[in-house]
Structures are given as C-alpha cells and as structure tokens.
C-alpha positions in Angstrom: 83.6 40.8 -8.9 81.3 37.9 -8.0 81.8 34.5 -9.7 78.0 34.1 -10.3 75.3 36.5 -11.2 72.4 37.0 -8.9 70.2 35.3 -11.5 72.5 32.2 -11.5 72.5 32.2 -7.7 68.7 32.5 -7.6 68.4 29.6 -10.1 70.9 27.5 -8.0 69.0 28.1 -4.8 65.7 27.3 -6.5 67.2 24.1 -7.8 68.3 23.2 -4.2 64.8 23.9 -2.9 63.3 21.8 -5.7 65.7 18.9 -4.9 64.9 19.0 -1.2 61.1 19.1 -1.9 61.4 16.1 -4.1 63.4 14.2 -1.5 60.9 15.2 1.2 57.9 14.0 -1.0 59.7 10.8 -1.8 60.6 10.2 1.9 57.0 10.9 3.0 55.6 8.6 0.4 58.0 5.9 1.2 57.2 6.2 4.9 53.5 6.2 4.2 53.8 3.1 2.0 55.7 1.2 4.8 53.1 2.2 7.3 50.4 1.0 5.0 52.1 -2.3 4.4 52.6 -2.9 8.1 49.0 -2.0 8.8 47.8 -4.4 6.1 49.9 -7.2 7.4 48.6 -6.6 10.9 45.0 -6.7 9.6 45.7 -9.8 7.5 47.1 -11.6 10.5 44.2 -10.7 12.7 41.8 -11.8 10.0 43.6 -15.1 9.6 43.7 -15.7 13.4 39.9 -15.1 13.5 39.2 -17.5 10.7 41.4 -20.1 12.2 39.6 -19.7 15.6 36.3 -20.1 13.8 37.6 -23.2 12.1 38.8 -24.8 15.3 35.5 -23.9 17.1 33.5 -25.5 14.3 35.5 -28.7 14.6 35.1 -28.7 18.4 31.4 -28.2 18.1 31.2 -31.1 15.7 32.9 -33.2 18.3 30.2 -32.3 20.8 32.3 -30.0 23.1 30.8 -27.5 25.4 30.5 -23.8 24.3 32.3 -22.6 27.4 35.3 -24.9 26.7 35.4 -23.9 23.1 35.4 -20.2 24.1 38.2 -20.8 26.6 40.3 -22.6 23.9 39.7 -20.3 20.9 39.1 -16.9 22.6 35.8 -16.5 20.6 32.8 -15.2 22.5 30.0 -17.6 23.5 27.8 -15.6 21.1 30.1 -16.3 18.1 30.2 -20.0 19.0 26.4 -20.1 19.3 26.1 -18.6 15.8 28.5 -21.2 14.5 26.5 -23.9 16.2 23.4 -22.7 14.2 25.2 -23.3 10.9 26.0 -26.9 11.6 22.4 -27.9 12.5 
C-alpha cells in the first residue's frame, strides 16, 4: 500500500512547481533589477562626463583658447564647442 494518495502526491508536485515558479520569477526580477541599475549607473556616468567636458570647454573658451585645442582636450566636437561659444557672447 502506498504511503500517500494520488491526490496528496498531485498536491505535493503542484506545490513543488509553484515554489520553482516563484523562485524563477524572483531570480528573473532580481537579475533584471541588477541589469537596470548597472545600465542606469552607466548612463549617469556618461551624462556626468559629458557635463564635465562642457564645463571644461566653457572655461577654456573664456580663457580664449582655440576650438581645435578644446576639442582635443575635452573630446567634444567642434560643433558642440561652437555652440557653447555662442552662449558666452
């Protein structure tokens, strides 16, 4: 004679499936959150670098430096620097 009825075994297996599903959902959500945080950090750093480059370029323009030199130092395009130049006139 079996120790468990077929209904009990079905309930147990369903419970295991439910537990594995919850774990899978949690793992996927946790992974997605980590990816989102990493992407956000990367975007934030890039934005910060861009703002810092603009700040440096603006200071260099105020000191009368050439656009080409500013571009070499900051990595900004000559067009971006020319636009900054318009704001300080």
